[in-house]
N, C-alpha and C positions, 0 to 999 in steps of 0.2 A: 608519755614519750613514745614516739613511733619506733618501729623496729629499726629503721634507717638511722635514727638519731642516737641510738644506743651506742656507747663506746664499744670497741671491738674487744670484749673481755677474753675471747679465746686467744688473743695475741699477747695480752699483758698478765693474765692471772696464772697460766700454767707455770709451775715451779715456785710459786709463792705459797704461803701457808695460811691455814686457819687455825686459830687458838680458841678452844672452847672450854670455858671455865663454868662454874655453877651459875654465875650471874650474867655472863656476857660471852658473846661470840664475836671474834674479830677476824676479818677476812681480808686477804690480800697483803699480808705482811712479808717482807723479805727476811731471809734467815737471820741477818744481824739484828733486825728489829724484834724478832721472836726472842732472841738471846737477851736483848736489853730488857724486854718485858719480864722474862723469867728472872733475871738478876735483880730487878727491882722488887721482886716478890708479888708482882701483880698477876702472875699466871701460875701460882702454886697449885699443884694438883690439877692442872689443866690438861686436856687432851689436845694433841697436836697432830695436824694432818697437812700433808703436801697436796696441793691442787694438781692433779694429774692431767685433767682435761676439762674444758668447758664445752658443754654439749650445745647444739643449736638453739635450745630453749633456755640457755644461760644457766641450766643446772650444772653443779659441779661434781666431778668424779674425784673422790678424795682417797689418799693412801695414808694410813697411819705411819707416824714417824716418832722415833724416840728422841728425847732431848739429847742424849748421847750422840746420836747421829748428826745433830747440829753442831756439837762441840768438836767432833773429830774432823780432821781435814782429809781431803782427797786431792788428787792432782791429774793434770794432763801435762805431759812433757813432750814438746815437739823438738826433736834433735835434728839439727842441720849441720852439714859439713863445713859451712863457713858463716862468718858474721853477716855477710850481705843477705844471704837467704834467711837467716834467723831474724834480721831486722825487718825484712819484708813481712814475715809472719807477725812479728810484734806490732808493726804499723797497721797491718790489716786488721788485727784484733782490736786495737784502739779505735780504728775507723768504724768497725762493725758495731762496737759498743756505743759510739756516738750516734749512729743511725738507728740502732735497735738495741736498747739496753739489755744487759744479760739478766737472767732470772734471779741472780743473787750477787752479792759482792764477791768479786774475783780479784785476788792479788796476782798481778801479772808481772813477770820479770823476764829480762833477757840476760843470759849468763854464759860465761865462757866455761866450758866443761874441760878441765885440765887433764883428766884421765883419758879422754878420747881423742887424742891427736888433733887438737885445735877445733874440736867440734863446739858448736854453740847450741844452746837450748832456750826455748821460749817456755816458761813454766806458768801454768795456771793453777792457783791453789784456791780451793773453795770448800765449803762445808760438805761432808760426805753425803748428807741428805739431799744435796742438790746435784749429785753426779748425773742422774738421768736428765735433768732439766738443762744442765750445762751442755750436754751432748746434743740435745734437741735444738738448743740456741745455736750451736755451731753449724748444725745442718741448716737452720733457718736463715742464717746470715751467709750461707754458701761459702764458708772459708775454704780457700784453695791453698793447699800446701803439699810439698813433696817430702815433707819431713817424716822421719821415723817417729811414730807416736808410742809413748810409753805411759802406762797408767797403773796406779794402785797406791794405796797408802804406804805400803812398804817401799815402793820405788821412790816415793816422795821423801821418806826418812832416809834412804840411801843418798839421794841427791842432796838433801840438806846437810848431811854429815860429810859430804865430799869436799874437796878443795876448790869447788866452783867459785868463780869470781863474778859477782853481780855487776852488770854493766848499766842496765836501765831497770826501773820499776815504776809501776803505777797501780792504782786501784781502779778497777772498772766497777762502777756503781749501777745498781738496778734502777 
């Protein structure tokens, strides 16, 4: 295969995972696929790596990841003063994912935040191990928003325990 005919690995592999067990190495899995592999017992005692970067020669730069980091959730919360602005953010994220899929499965929702004087939030929930990759994806798709951005697993827990009313939700697939 010529260099020009190779798929653009640098675009699709960062943020995906490598699972290395005694007998096999699997490359390019999304976070939910790694969890499925672990739950079936096919990755017992395996080493797990996140693909950080693909170099020009198609070699991979890897970062070690714990299974716990895949099971824990992280979030980005875009808080807008009104529903119209929040809906624009929500629709922009859906369109971006259709054009360039995210690095991992993202649960996306639009919610009314009752504690904040009719503010609305667009909430992205994803595995903690994918935090950096989701941020890189948002930069790559050039998301434009004027929202106040909040992030952290504790902020997600606070949001989930609040009285927020979910208006729309979808799952963005890798």
